[in-house]
All heavy atoms as an XYZ file, in Angstrom:
819
protein
N     -14.394     21.168    -32.852
C     -15.110     22.150    -32.067
C     -15.964     22.988    -33.017
O     -15.433     23.599    -33.947
C     -14.103     23.011    -31.299
C     -14.740     24.098    -30.474
S     -13.545     25.029    -29.498
C     -13.962     24.425    -27.903
N     -17.260     23.010    -32.777
C     -18.221     23.758    -33.592
C     -18.083     23.442    -35.078
O     -18.259     24.310    -35.922
C     -18.113     25.264    -33.340
C     -18.517     25.629    -31.946
C     -17.565     25.828    -30.967
C     -19.858     25.737    -31.592
C     -17.927     26.131    -29.662
C     -20.234     26.044    -30.309
C     -19.264     26.234    -29.342
O     -19.626     26.535    -28.047
N     -17.733     22.204    -35.388
C     -17.628     21.772    -36.774
C     -16.298     22.084    -37.440
O     -16.109     21.778    -38.617
N     -15.383     22.704    -36.722
C     -14.071     23.023    -37.282
C     -13.079     21.918    -36.942
O     -13.095     21.366    -35.850
C     -13.564     24.371    -36.759
C     -14.405     25.524    -37.245
C     -15.292     26.167    -36.395
C     -14.313     25.963    -38.560
C     -16.072     27.230    -36.836
C     -15.093     27.019    -39.011
C     -15.967     27.644    -38.146
O     -16.738     28.690    -38.596
N     -12.221     21.638    -37.903
C     -11.254     20.554    -37.776
C      -9.905     21.109    -37.334
O      -9.311     21.925    -38.041
C     -11.128     19.864    -39.140
C     -10.346     18.578    -39.083
O     -10.263     17.974    -37.999
O      -9.812     18.178    -40.127
N      -9.441     20.687    -36.177
C      -8.140     21.104    -35.665
C      -7.137     19.973    -35.859
O      -7.434     18.816    -35.577
C      -8.234     21.456    -34.173
C      -8.881     22.788    -33.919
C     -10.265     22.917    -33.891
C      -8.111     23.912    -33.714
C     -10.866     24.145    -33.655
C      -8.705     25.149    -33.471
C     -10.081     25.261    -33.442
N      -5.962     20.323    -36.341
C      -4.891     19.351    -36.548
C      -3.817     19.572    -35.491
O      -3.463     20.707    -35.189
C      -4.287     19.522    -37.950
C      -5.278     19.276    -39.025
N      -5.500     18.028    -39.560
C      -6.145     20.109    -39.653
C      -6.447     18.105    -40.467
N      -6.857     19.359    -40.549
N      -3.294     18.470    -34.975
C      -2.266     18.526    -33.936
C      -0.888     18.496    -34.583
O      -0.675     17.786    -35.558
C      -2.447     17.323    -33.013
C      -1.658     17.400    -31.752
C      -1.999     16.188    -30.871
N      -1.671     16.348    -29.489
C      -0.455     16.370    -28.985
N       0.562     16.283    -29.772
N      -0.250     16.494    -27.701
N       0.036     19.261    -34.017
C       1.425     19.310    -34.483
C       1.495     19.590    -35.983
O       2.087     18.840    -36.751
C       2.153     18.010    -34.130
C       2.259     17.748    -32.649
C       3.131     18.796    -31.942
O       4.289     18.928    -32.250
N       2.537     19.549    -31.030
N       0.877     20.671    -36.391
C       0.754     21.040    -37.806
C       1.943     21.892    -38.252
O       2.156     22.989    -37.728
C      -0.557     21.808    -38.018
C      -0.784     22.247    -39.429
C      -1.040     21.076    -40.335
C      -1.380     21.549    -41.738
N      -1.303     20.514    -42.697
N       2.722     21.405    -39.225
C       3.819     22.226    -39.763
C       3.264     23.382    -40.591
O       2.426     23.185    -41.465
C       4.594     21.260    -40.657
C       4.069     19.899    -40.374
C       2.705     20.070    -39.786
N       3.702     24.584    -40.288
C       3.358     25.790    -41.040
C       4.666     26.560    -41.232
O       5.320     26.914    -40.251
C       2.349     26.690    -40.287
C       1.079     25.944    -39.898
C       2.038     27.951    -41.082
C       0.119     25.668    -41.029
N       5.017     26.801    -42.493
C       6.261     27.492    -42.803
C       7.406     26.700    -42.153
O       7.493     25.495    -42.356
C       6.173     28.951    -42.343
C       7.213     29.852    -42.992
O       7.497     29.653    -44.201
O       7.737     30.745    -42.308
N       8.259     27.340    -41.381
C       9.376     26.641    -40.725
C       9.079     26.300    -39.272
O       9.997     26.061    -38.492
C      10.646     27.507    -40.785
C      11.150     27.675    -42.194
O      11.102     26.740    -42.991
N      11.618     28.863    -42.509
N       7.808     26.287    -38.917
C       7.406     26.092    -37.528
C       6.386     24.965    -37.418
O       5.822     24.526    -38.402
C       6.798     27.387    -36.969
C       7.752     28.550    -37.033
C       7.706     29.458    -38.082
C       8.698     28.737    -36.036
C       8.592     30.527    -38.143
C       9.592     29.804    -36.088
C       9.530     30.687    -37.145
O      10.408     31.741    -37.199
N       6.136     24.558    -36.191
C       5.077     23.585    -35.921
C       4.159     24.191    -34.865
O       4.609     24.587    -33.788
C       5.645     22.244    -35.425
C       6.502     21.613    -36.514
C       4.514     21.299    -35.002
C       7.193     20.323    -36.115
N       2.877     24.285    -35.209
C       1.877     24.757    -34.253
C       1.325     23.557    -33.500
O       1.100     22.492    -34.085
C       0.745     25.478    -34.975
C       1.104     26.833    -35.577
C      -0.037     27.338    -36.450
C       1.421     27.834    -34.489
N       1.088     23.726    -32.200
C       0.534     22.621    -31.411
C      -0.801     22.166    -31.985
O      -1.042     20.968    -32.136
C       0.370     23.039    -29.948
C       1.716     23.244    -29.256
O       2.716     22.632    -29.678
O       1.758     24.026    -28.295
N      -1.661     23.122    -32.316
C      -2.948     22.839    -32.951
C      -3.201     23.904    -34.006
O      -2.855     25.070    -33.807
C      -4.101     22.845    -31.935
C      -3.964     21.794    -30.876
C      -3.333     22.086    -29.675
C      -4.454     20.517    -31.081
C      -3.185     21.116    -28.689
C      -4.318     19.540    -30.106
C      -3.678     19.846    -28.911
N      -3.851     23.517    -35.112
C      -4.133     24.475    -36.173
C      -5.441     24.130    -36.857
O      -5.725     22.977    -37.159
C      -3.014     24.484    -37.214
C      -3.260     25.442    -38.340
C      -3.276     26.809    -38.123
C      -3.509     24.979    -39.618
C      -3.519     27.701    -39.152
C      -3.756     25.858    -40.657
C      -3.758     27.222    -40.430
N      -6.243     25.169    -37.114
C      -7.480     25.033    -37.868
C      -7.389     25.930    -39.093
O      -7.345     27.155    -38.969
C      -8.689     25.420    -37.020
S     -10.241     25.302    -37.944
N      -7.341     25.312    -40.266
C      -7.182     26.055    -41.511
C      -8.397     26.927    -41.819
O      -8.242     28.067    -42.249
C      -6.929     25.089    -42.672
C      -6.793     25.798    -43.999
C      -5.628     26.469    -44.326
C      -7.846     25.829    -44.897
C      -5.507     27.145    -45.518
C      -7.740     26.509    -46.103
C      -6.566     27.165    -46.403
O      -6.457     27.839    -47.583
N      -9.600     26.416    -41.565
C     -10.819     27.141    -41.944
C     -10.929     28.510    -41.279
O     -11.478     29.445    -41.857
C     -12.083     26.327    -41.606
C     -12.210     25.041    -42.366
C     -11.607     23.841    -41.642
O     -10.870     24.031    -40.644
O     -11.856     22.705    -42.073
N     -10.440     28.606    -40.059
C     -10.546     29.880    -39.339
C      -9.177     30.490    -39.056
O      -9.072     31.464    -38.312
C     -11.376     29.722    -38.038
C     -10.760     28.665    -37.126
C     -12.816     29.421    -38.354
C     -11.462     28.521    -35.787
N      -8.148     29.914    -39.671
C      -6.773     30.423    -39.532
C      -6.402     30.663    -38.071
O      -5.945     31.742    -37.686
C      -6.576     31.684    -40.361
C      -6.704     31.480    -41.869
C      -6.641     32.813    -42.595
C      -5.621     30.537    -42.382
N      -6.600     29.627    -37.256
C      -6.325     29.721    -35.828
C      -5.276     28.697    -35.423
O      -5.442     27.497    -35.667
C      -7.604     29.484    -35.015
C      -7.429     29.455    -33.496
C      -6.902     30.793    -32.975
C      -8.733     29.088    -32.807
N      -4.218     29.187    -34.814
C      -3.217     28.322    -34.213
C      -3.344     28.400    -32.708
O      -3.632     29.461    -32.147
N      -3.155     27.271    -32.055
C      -3.199     27.224    -30.593
C      -1.871     26.652    -30.113
O      -1.434     25.597    -30.576
C      -4.374     26.359    -30.096
C      -5.698     26.977    -30.553
C      -4.329     26.212    -28.579
C      -6.914     26.134    -30.260
N      -1.250     27.375    -29.205
C       0.015     26.955    -28.634
C      -0.160     26.702    -27.148
O      -0.775     27.501    -26.441
C       1.075     28.040    -28.832
C       1.496     28.223    -30.276
C       2.441     27.122    -30.725
O       3.642     27.193    -30.419
O       1.956     26.174    -31.379
N       0.363     25.575    -26.689
C       0.344     25.225    -25.273
C       1.781     25.366    -24.776
O       2.669     24.643    -25.220
C      -0.165     23.779    -25.035
C      -1.470     23.521    -25.780
C      -0.275     23.493    -23.548
C      -2.613     24.413    -25.406
N       1.990     26.318    -23.885
C       3.336     26.632    -23.423
C       3.634     25.962    -22.093
O       2.940     26.197    -21.101
C       3.493     28.147    -23.261
C       3.360     28.890    -24.585
O       3.553     28.259    -25.644
O       3.073     30.095    -24.542
N       4.667     25.151    -22.093
C       5.126     24.509    -20.870
C       6.099     25.383    -20.115
O       6.307     26.559    -20.435
N       6.727     24.803    -19.136
C       7.635     25.524    -18.241
C       8.759     26.231    -18.993
O       9.111     27.369    -18.674
C       8.218     24.539    -17.222
C       9.259     25.154    -16.333
C       8.891     25.996    -15.287
C      10.615     24.912    -16.540
C       9.847     26.584    -14.465
C      11.576     25.491    -15.727
C      11.190     26.322    -14.693
O      12.132     26.905    -13.897
N       9.310     25.598    -20.022
C      10.463     26.168    -20.735
C      10.137     27.496    -21.414
O      11.030     28.296    -21.692
C      10.992     25.183    -21.777
O      10.036     24.984    -22.804
N       8.869     27.757    -21.661
C       8.475     28.997    -22.335
C       8.623     30.217    -21.428
O       8.469     31.339    -21.877
C       7.049     28.885    -22.869
C       6.926     27.892    -23.975
N       6.961     28.246    -25.300
C       6.807     26.536    -23.952
C       6.861     27.163    -26.046
N       6.767     26.119    -25.240
N       8.948     29.988    -20.156
C       9.188     31.096    -19.238
C      10.607     31.649    -19.382
O      10.891     32.756    -18.929
C       8.959     30.648    -17.794
C       7.527     30.261    -17.520
C       7.330     29.729    -16.115
O       8.162     29.942    -15.238
N       6.235     29.033    -15.896
N      11.495     30.876    -20.031
C      12.868     31.338    -20.232
C      12.905     32.364    -21.347
O      12.202     32.239    -22.357
C      13.796     30.160    -20.554
C      13.916     29.174    -19.430
C      13.448     27.883    -19.583
C      14.486     29.546    -18.217
C      13.555     26.953    -18.558
C      14.599     28.628    -17.176
C      14.132     27.336    -17.344
N      13.724     33.381    -21.178
C      13.783     34.495    -22.110
C      14.063     34.041    -23.544
O      13.402     34.497    -24.483
C      14.833     35.516    -21.663
C      14.919     36.791    -22.488
C      13.578     37.517    -22.515
C      16.011     37.699    -21.948
N      14.992     33.138    -23.730
C      15.342     32.677    -25.084
C      14.147     32.003    -25.769
O      13.846     32.286    -26.926
C      16.518     31.709    -25.026
C      16.952     31.214    -26.388
C      18.123     30.239    -26.305
O      18.829     30.212    -25.279
O      18.311     29.503    -27.279
N      13.460     31.157    -25.050
C      12.290     30.470    -25.609
C      11.165     31.465    -25.838
O      10.486     31.427    -26.873
C      11.838     29.310    -24.690
C      10.580     28.644    -25.216
C      12.966     28.282    -24.539
N      10.969     32.373    -24.905
C       9.947     33.410    -25.039
C      10.198     34.252    -26.296
O       9.264     34.555    -27.044
C       9.928     34.292    -23.785
C       8.950     35.410    -23.842
N       7.597     35.219    -23.656
C       9.117     36.728    -24.094
C       6.976     36.382    -23.778
N       7.876     37.314    -24.044
N      11.448     34.621    -26.530
C      11.786     35.404    -27.721
C      11.513     34.618    -29.000
O      11.012     35.172    -29.981
C      13.241     35.865    -27.667
C      13.474     36.917    -26.601
O      12.541     37.574    -26.142
N      14.714     37.066    -26.184
N      11.834     33.336    -29.000
C      11.551     32.487    -30.170
C      10.048     32.379    -30.409
O       9.594     32.365    -31.552
C      12.164     31.097    -29.995
C      13.665     31.082    -30.129
C      14.208     29.671    -29.971
C      15.716     29.653    -30.109
N      16.266     28.301    -29.952
N       9.287     32.296    -29.322
C       7.820     32.270    -29.443
C       7.315     33.535    -30.113
O       6.412     33.490    -30.954
C       7.160     32.134    -28.062
C       7.295     30.752    -27.460
O       7.598     29.787    -28.201
O       7.090     30.631    -26.239
N       7.895     34.679    -29.740
C       7.488     35.947    -30.345
C       7.774     35.988    -31.834
O       6.946     36.463    -32.628
N       8.918     35.484    -32.236
C       9.272     35.431    -33.661
C       8.321     34.508    -34.413
O       7.839     34.837    -35.500
C      10.743     34.985    -33.825
C      11.685     36.054    -33.264
C      11.065     34.684    -35.281
C      13.118     35.591    -33.086
N       8.036     33.372    -33.819
C       7.116     32.399    -34.432
C       5.726     33.014    -34.585
O       5.096     32.926    -35.645
C       7.043     31.138    -33.567
C       6.074     30.086    -34.034
C       6.120     28.904    -33.065
C       5.209     27.780    -33.436
N       5.320     26.648    -32.492
N       5.242     33.668    -33.534
C       3.904     34.265    -33.576
C       3.835     35.388    -34.615
O       2.850     35.517    -35.332
C       3.502     34.772    -32.198
C       2.057     35.193    -32.125
C       1.567     35.350    -30.699
O       2.148     34.749    -29.778
O       0.583     36.086    -30.530
N       4.899     36.181    -34.702
C       4.945     37.253    -35.700
C       4.853     36.667    -37.102
O       4.106     37.172    -37.956
C       6.231     38.062    -35.552
C       6.346     39.211    -36.530
C       7.620     40.020    -36.271
C       7.651     41.230    -37.165
N       8.560     41.104    -38.269
N       5.556     35.569    -37.355
C       5.497     34.930    -38.676
C       4.109     34.377    -38.954
O       3.586     34.507    -40.062
C       6.548     33.824    -38.784
C       6.539     33.105    -40.107
C       6.883     34.046    -41.249
N       6.803     33.333    -42.519
C       6.292     33.848    -43.630
N       5.859     35.095    -43.659
N       6.238     33.140    -44.717
N       3.489     33.782    -37.966
C       2.132     33.265    -38.158
C       1.185     34.411    -38.499
O       0.357     34.293    -39.399
C       1.646     32.518    -36.909
C       2.380     31.223    -36.594
S       2.332     29.992    -37.912
C       4.024     30.023    -38.469
N       1.314     35.526    -37.799
C       0.473     36.700    -38.076
C       0.687     37.207    -39.497
O      -0.268     37.601    -40.168
C       0.733     37.813    -37.073
C       0.275     37.474    -35.659
O       0.711     38.090    -34.702
N      -0.591     36.477    -35.483
N       1.925     37.188    -39.975
C       2.219     37.588    -41.353
C       1.507     36.687    -42.355
O       1.141     37.121    -43.442
C       3.727     37.555    -41.620
C       4.501     38.619    -40.900
C       6.011     38.431    -40.980
O       6.494     37.400    -41.503
O       6.715     39.335    -40.492
N       1.303     35.431    -41.975
C       0.603     34.466    -42.823
C      -0.917     34.532    -42.641
O      -1.650     33.752    -43.232
C       1.100     33.041    -42.537
C       2.573     32.782    -42.868
C       3.000     31.419    -42.337
C       2.814     32.878    -44.369
N      -1.383     35.458    -41.791
C      -2.812     35.615    -41.556
C      -3.369     34.709    -40.478
O      -4.583     34.566    -40.339
N      -2.492     34.096    -39.712
C      -2.904     33.154    -38.670
C      -2.886     33.843    -37.313
O      -1.897     34.475    -36.939
C      -1.962     31.930    -38.652
C      -2.052     31.182    -39.987
C      -2.273     31.015    -37.474
C      -0.969     30.146    -40.188
N      -3.984     33.729    -36.581
C      -4.053     34.208    -35.208
C      -3.583     33.084    -34.299
O      -3.949     31.919    -34.498
C      -5.497     34.593    -34.835
O      -5.914     35.653    -35.701
C      -5.604     35.034    -33.386
N      -2.784     33.420    -33.313
C      -2.282     32.416    -32.373
C      -2.827     32.714    -30.985
O      -2.692     33.829    -30.483
C      -0.734     32.402    -32.340
C      -0.232     31.403    -31.303
C      -0.167     32.079    -33.721
N      -3.470     31.722    -30.406
C      -3.894     31.801    -29.010
C      -2.911     30.974    -28.191
O      -2.612     29.832    -28.558
C      -5.307     31.250    -28.829
C      -6.443     31.979    -29.542
C      -7.774     31.298    -29.233
C      -6.491     33.443    -29.142
N      -2.423     31.547    -27.110
C      -1.452     30.856    -26.259
C      -2.068     30.568    -24.895
O      -2.728     31.424    -24.308
C      -0.212     31.717    -26.041
C       0.593     31.905    -27.267
C       1.940     32.555    -26.936
N       2.805     32.396    -28.070
C       3.492     31.305    -28.366
N       3.456     30.284    -27.558
N       4.218     31.244    -29.452
N      -1.802     29.360    -24.433
C      -2.252     28.956    -23.101
C      -1.095     28.238    -22.428
O      -0.324     27.531    -23.077
C      -3.452     27.994    -23.194
C      -4.620     28.580    -23.936
C      -4.847     28.261    -25.264
C      -5.479     29.464    -23.309
C      -5.910     28.805    -25.964
C      -6.554     30.012    -23.998
C      -6.773     29.678    -25.330
N      -0.987     28.409    -21.134
C       0.040     27.665    -20.396
C      -0.470     26.243    -20.171
O      -1.682     25.990    -20.182
C       0.340     28.339    -19.058
O      -0.758     28.184    -18.176
N       0.476     25.336    -19.960
C       0.046     23.968    -19.678
C      -0.740     23.918    -18.373
O      -1.661     23.120    -18.216
C       1.217     22.991    -19.675
C       2.329     23.367    -18.709
O       2.274     24.450    -18.092
O       3.277     22.566    -18.580
N      -0.437     24.823    -17.445
C      -1.193     24.903    -16.193
C      -2.656     25.272    -16.455
O      -3.569     24.703    -15.858
C      -0.548     25.925    -15.254
C      -1.212     25.959    -13.900
O      -1.216     24.908    -13.217
O      -1.744     27.034    -13.530
N      -2.877     26.237    -17.369
C      -4.244     26.620    -17.721
C      -4.991     25.431    -18.335
O      -6.162     25.199    -18.024
C      -4.250     27.777    -18.717
C      -3.853     29.106    -18.140
C      -3.749     30.179    -19.205
O      -2.979     30.003    -20.170
O      -4.457     31.196    -19.056
N      -4.323     24.701    -19.204
C      -4.960     23.561    -19.858
C      -5.311     22.483    -18.838
O      -6.392     21.893    -18.892
C      -4.061     22.996    -20.985
C      -4.623     21.701    -21.535
C      -3.911     24.026    -22.099
N      -4.411     22.249    -17.898
C      -4.652     21.206    -16.902
C      -5.658     21.609    -15.829
O      -6.441     20.771    -15.365
C      -3.331     20.816    -16.227
C      -2.331     20.095    -17.118
C      -0.992     19.957    -16.409
C      -2.862     18.735    -17.534
N      -5.660     22.885    -15.437
C      -6.463     23.298    -14.278
C      -7.620     24.242    -14.579
O      -8.466     24.458    -13.716
C      -5.552     23.953    -13.232
C      -4.499     22.989    -12.735
O      -4.811     21.866    -12.360
N      -3.242     23.404    -12.758
N      -7.643     24.814    -15.771
C      -8.685     25.780    -16.114
C      -9.217     25.533    -17.527
O      -9.406     26.469    -18.302
C      -8.122     27.206    -16.020
C      -7.587     27.574    -14.664
C      -6.924     28.938    -14.659
O      -7.397     29.830    -15.388
O      -5.934     29.100    -13.936
N      -9.455     24.274    -17.843
C      -9.854     23.912    -19.203
C     -11.116     24.636    -19.657
O     -11.231     25.005    -20.824
C     -10.038     22.397    -19.322
C     -10.381     21.959    -20.729
S      -9.186     22.536    -21.959
C      -8.214     21.090    -22.127
N     -12.053     24.873    -18.763
C     -13.275     25.590    -19.152
C     -12.957     26.983    -19.676
O     -13.541     27.430    -20.669
C     -14.248     25.677    -17.976
C     -14.915     24.354    -17.653
C     -15.913     24.480    -16.520
O     -16.424     25.598    -16.278
O     -16.187     23.454    -15.875
N     -12.009     27.674    -19.040
C     -11.620     29.006    -19.499
C     -10.888     28.942    -20.835
O     -11.064     29.813    -21.688
C     -10.755     29.707    -18.458
C     -11.542     30.064    -17.210
O     -12.753     30.271    -17.265
N     -10.859     30.127    -16.090
N     -10.068     27.926    -21.022
C      -9.374     27.736    -22.300
C     -10.397     27.540    -23.413
O     -10.331     28.181    -24.464
C      -8.399     26.540    -22.221
C      -7.861     26.176    -23.595
C      -7.256     26.838    -21.259
N     -11.360     26.668    -23.174
C     -12.396     26.409    -24.183
C     -13.228     27.656    -24.457
O     -13.580     27.933    -25.605
C     -13.292     25.247    -23.742
C     -12.597     23.886    -23.708
C     -13.521     22.838    -23.098
C     -12.129     23.466    -25.087
N     -13.522     28.427    -23.421
C     -14.265     29.679    -23.617
C     -13.495     30.654    -24.494
O     -14.073     31.329    -25.348
C     -14.580     30.340    -22.271
C     -15.837     29.814    -21.652
C     -16.283     30.712    -20.497
N     -16.873     29.844    -19.506
C     -16.393     29.609    -18.290
N     -15.328     30.226    -17.865
N     -16.986     28.788    -17.472
N     -12.190     30.745    -24.297
C     -11.363     31.647    -25.107
C     -11.376     31.210    -26.572
O     -11.475     32.051    -27.472
C      -9.933     31.691    -24.572
N     -11.314     29.918    -26.807
C     -11.352     29.405    -28.181
C     -12.736     29.646    -28.779
O     -12.860     30.077    -29.928
C     -10.963     27.914    -28.223
C      -9.523     27.736    -27.740
C     -11.139     27.346    -29.633
C      -9.128     26.294    -27.454
N     -13.774     29.388    -28.010
C     -15.142     29.660    -28.473
C     -15.311     31.132    -28.822
O     -15.915     31.473    -29.837
C     -16.164     29.280    -27.393
C     -16.341     27.811    -27.205
C     -17.249     27.482    -26.027
O     -17.463     28.357    -25.135
O     -17.748     26.348    -25.986
N     -14.805     32.013    -27.979
C     -14.917     33.446    -28.240
C     -14.253     33.791    -29.568
O     -14.801     34.550    -30.360
C     -14.286     34.246    -27.100
C     -14.358     35.726    -27.320
C     -15.528     36.429    -27.061
C     -13.264     36.425    -27.813
C     -15.608     37.796    -27.283
C     -13.332     37.795    -28.046
C     -14.506     38.480    -27.775
N     -13.069     33.227    -29.811
C     -12.391     33.483    -31.085
C     -13.255     33.009    -32.252
O     -13.427     33.723    -33.239
C     -11.022     32.793    -31.150
C     -10.397     32.990    -32.509
C      -9.663     34.121    -32.793
C     -10.606     32.065    -33.539
C      -9.127     34.346    -34.055
C     -10.084     32.274    -34.802
C      -9.346     33.405    -35.055
O      -8.830     33.624    -36.313
N     -13.816     31.805    -32.143
C     -14.643     31.249    -33.225
C     -15.862     32.133    -33.473
O     -16.171     32.479    -34.611
C     -15.055     29.798    -32.911
C     -13.826     28.886    -32.976
C     -16.138     29.317    -33.879
C     -14.068     27.468    -32.474
N     -16.570     32.508    -32.406
C     -17.770     33.346    -32.564
C     -17.405     34.693    -33.184
O     -18.113     35.201    -34.054
C     -18.480     33.551    -31.236
C     -19.064     32.289    -30.659
C     -19.142     32.127    -29.286
C     -19.531     31.264    -31.464
C     -19.681     30.967    -28.735
C     -20.067     30.102    -30.923
C     -20.135     29.956    -29.554
N     -16.303     35.280    -32.740
C     -15.869     36.566    -33.275
C     -15.467     36.424    -34.745
O     -15.803     37.276    -35.565
C     -14.703     37.117    -32.449
C     -14.425     38.568    -32.757
O     -15.358     39.388    -32.627
O     -13.277     38.881    -33.132
N     -14.787     35.352    -35.075
C     -14.393     35.096    -36.464
C     -15.633     34.983    -37.347
O     -15.714     35.600    -38.404
C     -13.552     33.818    -36.551
C     -13.137     33.474    -37.946
C     -11.977     34.008    -38.490
C     -13.910     32.612    -38.723
C     -11.592     33.695    -39.789
C     -13.535     32.297    -40.017
C     -12.373     32.838    -40.555
N     -16.602     34.178    -36.908
C     -17.821     33.981    -37.698
C     -18.623     35.281    -37.826
O     -19.210     35.550    -38.870
C     -18.683     32.886    -37.072
C     -18.078     31.513    -37.225
C     -18.877     30.417    -36.541
O     -19.718     30.739    -35.657
O     -18.665     29.249    -36.889
N     -18.628     36.075    -36.786
C     -19.369     37.339    -36.791
C     -18.785     38.327    -37.797
O     -19.517     39.082    -38.427
C     -19.324     37.936    -35.384
C     -20.070     39.211    -35.195
C     -20.012     39.579    -33.712
C     -20.080     41.053    -33.511
N     -19.957     41.432    -32.108
N     -17.472     38.302    -37.962
C     -16.800     39.265    -38.829
C     -16.403     38.709    -40.184
O     -15.771     39.404    -40.971
C     -15.560     39.833    -38.125
C     -15.917     40.661    -36.945
N     -15.910     40.155    -35.666
C     -16.334     41.944    -36.842
C     -16.286     41.108    -34.827
N     -16.554     42.197    -35.510
N     -16.763     37.469    -40.461
C     -16.439     36.861    -41.748
C     -17.726     36.627    -42.514
O     -18.610     35.915    -42.045
C     -15.702     35.517    -41.543
O     -14.544     35.765    -40.740
C     -15.286     34.916    -42.864
N     -17.839     37.240    -43.684
C     -19.073     37.048    -44.464
C     -19.236     35.581    -44.873
O     -18.260     34.908    -45.192
C     -18.879     37.923    -45.702
C     -17.577     38.613    -45.551
C     -16.879     38.077    -44.349
N     -20.457     35.123    -44.846
C     -20.776     33.767    -45.292
C     -21.076     33.832    -46.789
O     -22.065     34.461    -47.185
C     -21.989     33.241    -44.514
C     -22.341     31.823    -44.879
O     -21.897     31.290    -45.892
N     -23.149     31.201    -44.048
N     -20.231     33.203    -47.628
C     -20.438     33.304    -49.082
C     -21.819     32.854    -49.533
O     -22.382     33.409    -50.460
C     -19.358     32.393    -49.657
C     -18.367     32.195    -48.579
C     -19.100     32.397    -47.275
N     -22.411     31.870    -48.868
C     -23.735     31.383    -49.301
C     -24.811     32.437    -49.036
O     -25.807     32.499    -49.751
C     -24.087     30.080    -48.585
O     -24.167     30.283    -47.195
N     -24.626     33.287    -48.021
C     -25.617     34.329    -47.729
C     -25.503     35.494    -48.692
O     -26.470     36.202    -48.921
C     -25.432     34.839    -46.301
C     -25.826     33.820    -45.251
C     -25.610     34.356    -43.853
O     -24.946     35.362    -43.636
N     -26.181     33.660    -42.874
N     -24.318     35.705    -49.288
C     -24.144     36.821    -50.210
C     -24.943     36.634    -51.487
O     -25.267     37.594    -52.173
C     -22.653     36.966    -50.563
C     -21.830     37.460    -49.386
C     -20.363     37.590    -49.731
O     -20.001     37.477    -50.932
O     -19.564     37.802    -48.816
N     -25.302     35.416    -51.828
C     -26.032     35.125    -53.078
C     -27.525     35.015    -52.855
O     -28.272     34.753    -53.752
C     -25.487     33.843    -53.707
C     -24.062     34.002    -54.123
C     -22.960     33.588    -53.435
C     -23.582     34.648    -55.284
N     -21.822     33.940    -54.110
C     -22.178     34.591    -55.263
C     -24.180     35.300    -56.365
C     -21.380     35.125    -56.246
C     -23.367     35.833    -57.342
C     -21.989     35.753    -57.291
N     -27.969     35.198    -51.632
C     -29.396     35.079    -51.319
C     -30.164     36.292    -51.794
O     -29.721     37.377    -51.809
C     -29.607     34.914    -49.827
O     -28.941     33.760    -49.375
């Protein structure tokens, strides 16, 4: 997406992210039905906190959103990418 390489089922620390892009430090998690249970939800929070400590932003989407609202999912990811690029200096421009 927009020239960024996303890896599926990427191990990071003691966790596995559903999708991960190293260049923009973005993890994407697709949450199925089990993520509605309190125990799983709490584990998700711990995992997300650890990713944030590593400098990784995590975007979460339900499997229902992915199946039925893919355009909105893609827009959310695009928004993150545009915002990341807007706030991240381009090293090649700093030398111009």
